[in-house]
C-alpha positions as CSV (number, residue, x, y, z in Angstrom):
1,M,20.9,-4.2,2.9
2,M,20.4,-4.0,6.7
3,K,20.8,-0.3,6.5
4,H,17.9,-0.1,3.9
5,L,15.7,-2.3,6.0
6,R,16.3,-0.2,9.1
7,W,15.3,3.0,7.2
8,L,12.3,1.2,5.8
9,L,11.2,0.2,9.3
10,Y,11.6,3.7,10.5
11,L,9.6,5.0,7.6
12,V,6.8,2.6,8.3
13,I,6.8,2.1,12.1
14,V,7.3,5.8,13.2
15,P,4.2,7.2,11.4
16,I,2.1,4.2,12.6
17,V,3.1,4.8,16.3
18,F,2.7,8.6,15.9
19,A,-0.7,8.3,14.3
20,Q,-2.0,5.7,16.8
21,R,-1.0,7.9,19.7
22,T,-2.5,11.1,18.3
23,A,-5.6,9.8,16.4
24,A,-8.9,10.0,18.2
25,K,-11.1,6.9,17.7
26,S,-14.5,7.6,16.5
27,A,-17.6,5.7,17.8
28,S,-18.8,4.6,14.4
29,P,-16.1,4.5,11.6
30,E,-17.1,5.8,8.2
31,L,-16.4,4.5,4.8
32,Q,-13.3,6.4,3.5
33,L,-13.3,6.9,-0.3
34,K,-11.4,10.1,-1.2
35,S,-8.4,9.4,1.0
36,A,-8.2,5.8,-0.2
37,I,-8.4,6.9,-3.9
38,V,-5.7,9.6,-3.5
39,C,-3.3,7.3,-1.7
40,G,-4.0,4.5,-4.2
41,L,-3.3,6.8,-7.1
42,I,0.0,8.0,-5.6
43,I,1.2,4.4,-4.7
44,G,0.0,3.1,-8.1
45,L,1.8,5.9,-9.9
46,Y,5.0,5.1,-8.0
47,E,4.6,1.4,-8.8
48,A,3.8,2.0,-12.4
49,I,6.9,4.3,-12.9
50,T,9.2,1.7,-11.4
51,L,7.6,-1.1,-13.4
52,M,7.8,0.9,-16.7
53,K,11.6,0.8,-16.6
54,D,11.4,-3.0,-16.9
55,V,8.8,-3.5,-19.6
56,A,10.5,-4.0,-22.9
57,V,7.4,-4.2,-25.2
58,P,5.7,-0.8,-25.5
59,Q,2.3,-2.4,-26.0
60,H,2.5,-4.1,-22.6
61,K,3.3,-0.9,-20.7
62,F,-0.4,0.2,-20.5
63,G,-1.5,-3.2,-19.2
64,H,1.1,-3.2,-16.5
65,A,0.4,0.4,-15.5
66,A,-3.3,-0.3,-15.4
67,H,-2.7,-3.4,-13.3
68,A,-0.5,-1.4,-10.8
69,F,-3.1,1.3,-10.5
70,I,-6.1,-1.0,-10.0
71,Y,-4.3,-3.1,-7.4
72,A,-3.0,-0.1,-5.5
73,L,-6.5,1.4,-5.4
74,V,-8.1,-1.9,-4.2
75,A,-5.4,-2.4,-1.6
76,T,-5.5,1.1,-0.2
77,F,-9.3,1.0,-0.2
78,A,-9.2,-2.2,1.9
79,V,-6.6,-0.8,4.2
80,F,-8.4,2.5,4.8
81,N,-11.7,0.8,5.5
82,V,-10.7,-2.0,8.0
83,E,-12.4,-0.3,10.9
84,F,-15.6,0.1,8.8
85,V,-15.6,-3.7,8.0
86,L,-14.9,-4.7,11.6
87,G,-17.7,-2.5,12.7
88,L,-20.0,-3.9,10.1
89,I,-19.2,-7.6,10.8
90,P,-18.6,-8.0,14.6
91,A,-18.0,-11.7,14.3
92,L,-14.6,-10.9,12.7
93,K,-13.4,-9.6,16.1
94,T,-13.4,-13.1,17.5
95,V,-10.7,-14.4,15.0
96,P,-7.3,-13.8,16.7
97,V,-5.2,-12.4,13.9
98,I,-7.8,-10.4,12.0
99,S,-9.5,-8.9,15.0
100,S,-6.8,-6.2,15.1
101,V,-6.9,-3.3,12.7
102,L,-3.1,-3.2,12.5
103,G,-3.0,-7.0,12.0
104,I,-5.2,-6.8,8.9
105,R,-3.3,-3.9,7.5
106,I,0.0,-5.7,7.9
107,I,-1.5,-8.8,6.2
108,I,-2.7,-6.6,3.3
109,G,0.8,-5.0,3.1
110,V,2.5,-8.5,3.0
111,I,0.1,-9.6,0.3
112,T,0.9,-6.4,-1.7
113,A,4.7,-7.0,-1.4
114,I,4.3,-10.6,-2.6
115,K,2.1,-9.4,-5.5
116,V,4.6,-6.7,-6.5
117,H,7.5,-9.1,-6.4
118,A,5.6,-11.8,-8.4
119,V,4.7,-9.2,-11.1
120,S,8.3,-8.1,-11.3
121,R,9.4,-11.8,-11.7
122,A,6.8,-12.3,-14.4
123,T,8.0,-9.2,-16.2
124,K,11.5,-10.5,-16.0
125,A,10.5,-13.9,-17.4
126,Q,8.6,-12.3,-20.3
127,A,11.2,-9.7,-21.2
128,N,14.3,-11.9,-20.4
129,I,16.2,-8.9,-19.0
130,S,18.7,-9.0,-16.2
131,G,18.3,-5.8,-14.1
132,L,15.0,-5.3,-12.5
133,S,14.3,-2.2,-10.6
134,E,11.8,-4.0,-8.4
135,T,14.1,-5.4,-5.8
136,W,13.1,-6.8,-2.4
137,F,13.5,-3.4,-0.9
138,H,11.1,-1.9,-3.5
139,T,8.5,-4.7,-2.9
140,F,8.6,-4.2,0.9
141,F,8.6,-0.4,0.4
142,V,5.3,-0.6,-1.6
143,G,3.8,-3.1,0.8
144,G,4.8,-0.9,3.7
145,L,3.3,2.1,2.0
146,V,0.0,0.3,1.5
147,A,-0.1,-0.9,5.1
148,A,0.9,2.4,6.6
149,S,-1.1,4.6,4.2
150,P,-3.9,5.5,6.6
151,Y,-1.3,6.6,9.1
152,I,0.8,8.5,6.6
153,W,-2.4,10.1,5.2
154,N,-2.7,12.2,8.4
155,L,0.9,13.4,8.0
156,I,0.7,14.3,4.3
157,L,-2.8,15.8,4.4
158,P,-1.7,19.4,5.2
159,A,0.8,19.3,2.3
160,L,-1.8,18.3,-0.3
161,P,-3.7,20.8,-2.5
162,A,-7.3,21.7,-1.4
163,F,-9.0,19.6,-4.1
164,L,-7.2,16.4,-2.9
165,R,-8.2,16.7,0.7
């Protein structure tokens, strides 16, 4: 378990530190749509695939997949546009925890992890099955992906096809 957590920390922390050191800060942040949508679809697809293993009733699969996609899109949109909101509402910079871009992103990642685990628990309660693929590692992995997606975006951008950039 500790070995998995260590690799998860490396997977999340290293891109954040790398991106913060290399990223140039712009004077006026822009609203980021395309990058948030692409990352949201990728994370939503991953979450839907792992959730589909656990849904026993075929009619419920579409609802759970739609829920995973919609939440992933909303969470990544929020994470990608933290600078825009802080620039739009300067009063938020006076609140200690949410005045930091990284602090808000971590809060959204933790909320995402709690949501993913709650959905997996609800699926387990509905289907009455024993083995759920959404373990704590998976929930923290999805939460970490959401929180680190703006930093990871700069790393995966060169590998994406031209229409996704």
